[in-house]
C-alpha positions as CSV (number, residue, x, y, z in Angstrom):
1,X,-10.6,20.7,149.8
2,X,-7.5,19.4,151.6
3,X,-7.8,20.3,155.3
4,X,-4.2,21.7,155.4
5,X,-4.9,24.0,152.4
6,X,-8.2,25.3,153.9
7,X,-7.8,29.0,154.7
8,X,-9.7,28.5,158.0
9,X,-7.3,25.7,159.0
10,X,-4.3,27.9,158.2
11,X,-5.7,30.9,160.0
12,X,-6.4,29.0,163.2
13,X,-3.0,27.3,163.1
14,X,-1.3,30.6,162.7
15,X,-3.3,32.2,165.5
16,X,-2.4,29.3,167.8
17,X,1.2,29.5,167.0
18,X,1.3,33.3,167.4
19,X,-0.3,32.9,170.9
20,X,2.1,30.2,171.9
21,X,5.1,32.3,170.8
22,X,3.8,35.3,172.8
23,X,3.2,33.2,175.9
24,X,6.6,31.7,175.6
25,X,8.3,35.1,175.4
26,X,6.2,36.7,178.1
27,X,5.9,33.9,180.7
28,X,8.2,31.1,179.7
29,X,7.7,27.5,178.6
30,X,5.3,26.6,181.5
31,X,2.7,29.0,180.1
32,X,2.4,27.2,176.7
33,X,-0.6,25.0,177.6
34,X,-3.6,24.1,175.5
35,X,-5.9,26.2,177.8
36,X,-3.7,29.3,177.9
37,X,-3.0,29.2,174.1
38,X,-6.7,28.7,173.4
39,X,-7.6,31.7,175.6
40,X,-4.9,33.9,174.1
41,X,-5.6,33.0,170.5
42,X,-9.4,33.1,170.6
43,X,-9.4,29.6,169.1
44,X,-11.3,26.8,170.8
45,X,-9.4,24.4,173.0
46,X,-10.5,21.4,170.8
47,X,-9.1,23.1,167.8
48,X,-5.7,23.6,169.6
49,X,-5.7,19.9,170.4
50,X,-6.5,19.0,166.8
51,X,-3.5,21.0,165.5
52,X,-1.2,19.9,168.3
53,X,-2.4,16.9,170.3
54,X,0.5,17.3,172.8
55,X,1.6,20.5,174.5
56,X,5.3,19.6,174.1
57,X,4.8,19.5,170.3
58,X,3.2,23.0,170.3
59,X,6.0,24.3,172.6
60,X,8.7,22.8,170.3
61,X,7.1,24.6,167.3
62,X,6.8,27.9,169.2
63,X,10.4,27.6,170.4
64,X,11.6,27.2,166.8
65,X,10.1,30.6,165.9
66,X,11.7,32.7,168.7
67,X,15.3,33.8,169.0
68,X,17.4,31.6,171.2
69,X,19.5,33.7,173.6
70,X,21.5,30.8,175.0
71,X,25.2,30.8,174.2
72,X,24.8,34.1,172.3
73,X,27.1,37.1,172.7
74,X,30.1,35.5,174.5
75,X,32.0,37.7,176.9
76,X,35.5,37.5,178.3
77,X,36.7,35.6,180.3
78,X,35.2,32.8,178.2
79,X,35.3,30.3,181.0
80,X,33.1,32.5,183.3
81,X,30.7,33.1,180.4
82,X,30.5,29.4,179.5
83,X,29.8,28.5,183.2
84,X,27.0,31.0,183.3
85,X,25.5,30.0,180.0
86,X,25.6,26.2,180.8
87,X,24.1,26.9,184.2
88,X,21.2,28.8,182.5
89,X,20.8,25.9,180.0
90,X,20.8,23.4,182.9
91,X,18.1,25.4,184.7
92,X,16.0,25.4,181.5
93,X,16.4,21.7,181.0
94,X,15.3,21.2,184.6
95,X,11.8,22.6,183.7
96,X,9.5,19.7,182.9
97,X,8.1,21.3,179.8
98,X,11.6,22.1,178.3
99,X,12.7,18.6,179.2
100,X,9.7,17.2,177.3
101,X,10.5,19.4,174.3
102,X,14.1,18.1,174.3
103,X,12.9,14.5,174.4
104,X,10.2,15.1,171.8
105,X,12.6,16.7,169.4
106,X,15.0,13.7,169.7
107,X,12.4,11.0,169.4
108,X,10.0,12.5,166.9
109,X,12.8,13.6,164.6
110,X,13.5,9.9,163.8
111,X,10.3,9.8,161.7
112,X,9.0,13.3,161.2
113,X,10.9,15.5,158.8
114,X,9.6,18.8,160.2
115,X,10.6,17.8,163.8
116,X,14.0,16.7,162.4
117,X,14.4,20.1,160.9
118,X,13.6,21.7,164.3
119,X,16.1,19.4,166.0
120,X,18.8,20.2,163.4
121,X,18.1,23.9,163.8
122,X,18.5,23.9,167.6
123,X,21.6,21.6,167.4
124,X,23.3,23.8,164.7
125,X,22.7,27.0,166.6
126,X,24.0,25.6,169.9
127,X,27.0,23.9,168.3
128,X,28.0,26.8,166.1
129,X,27.7,29.4,168.8
130,X,29.6,27.4,171.3
131,X,32.3,26.2,168.9
132,X,32.7,29.8,167.7
133,X,33.2,31.1,171.2
134,X,35.7,28.3,172.0
135,X,37.7,29.0,168.8
136,X,37.9,32.7,169.6
137,X,38.9,31.9,173.2
138,X,41.7,29.6,171.9
139,X,42.9,32.3,169.5
140,X,43.1,34.7,172.4
141,X,45.1,32.1,174.5
142,X,42.4,31.6,177.1
143,X,42.2,27.9,176.5
144,X,44.1,25.2,174.7
145,X,41.4,22.8,173.5
146,X,42.1,19.1,173.7
147,X,39.8,18.4,170.7
148,X,38.1,20.2,167.8
149,X,35.8,22.9,169.0
150,X,32.6,21.1,167.7
151,X,33.6,18.1,169.7
152,X,34.2,20.3,172.8
153,X,30.8,21.8,172.3
154,X,29.2,18.3,172.3
155,X,31.2,17.3,175.4
156,X,30.0,20.2,177.5
157,X,26.3,20.2,176.4
158,X,25.9,16.4,176.3
159,X,26.1,15.7,180.0
160,X,23.4,18.3,180.7
161,X,21.1,16.7,178.2
162,X,21.8,13.2,179.5
163,X,21.3,14.3,183.1
164,X,18.0,16.0,182.3
165,X,16.3,13.7,179.7
166,X,17.7,10.3,180.8
167,X,18.1,10.7,184.5
168,X,15.5,13.4,185.1
169,X,17.9,15.1,187.5
170,X,19.3,18.6,187.6
171,X,22.8,19.2,186.4
172,X,24.8,20.4,189.4
173,X,27.6,23.0,189.2
174,X,30.2,20.3,189.8
175,X,29.1,18.4,186.6
176,X,29.2,21.7,184.6
177,X,32.7,22.6,185.9
178,X,34.0,19.0,185.3
179,X,32.7,19.2,181.6
180,X,34.3,22.6,181.1
181,X,37.6,21.4,182.5
182,X,37.6,18.3,180.4
183,X,37.6,20.1,177.0
184,X,41.1,21.6,177.4
185,X,43.6,23.5,179.5
186,X,42.3,26.9,180.7
187,X,44.6,29.8,181.5
188,X,41.8,31.7,183.1
189,X,40.7,30.5,186.6
190,X,37.2,29.1,187.2
191,X,34.9,31.5,188.8
192,X,32.9,30.0,191.6
193,X,29.2,29.7,190.7
194,X,28.1,31.7,193.8
195,X,30.2,34.7,192.6
196,X,28.3,34.7,189.3
197,X,24.8,34.5,190.9
198,X,25.4,37.6,193.1
């Protein structure tokens, strides 16, 4: 019998993934470790390692099964919402585990069809949500985009990804504001980051 069609293999894999998803939702990415997933799922740690040799691979799969709140439900003014959302994204990318997932998705997707599907899923969700919000903001007269909205989405997200995965540094508020300013002419003023935190 093929291992992957063995019912025991499928049951243990599903139990592990369910536990990883629960831990991700309850405690965040840092909780998705082999030890905690094994304890939560009731599956031996060796079995967890056999299914997912690296924790970042398990985290990537768990992340693909939960709703992604980032860049969802845009509010007005759009520039304030965009600054807040990109700041939240930058904070997530500053977590070592999330950074590892981002790097894993990018590299493994080159040769693994399943991981490429995960990469495409994340990229499509982010790009469509952000492009849609920017198109709506432009229609309301909040911004005059200097490029197509999908390009604008790439321009504001790209620097955060580069800073995190290539430089291993946090994306500061000045980088975020510079990227937002670069995509077009805004009619709504920038809201200082400190005002949004309080």
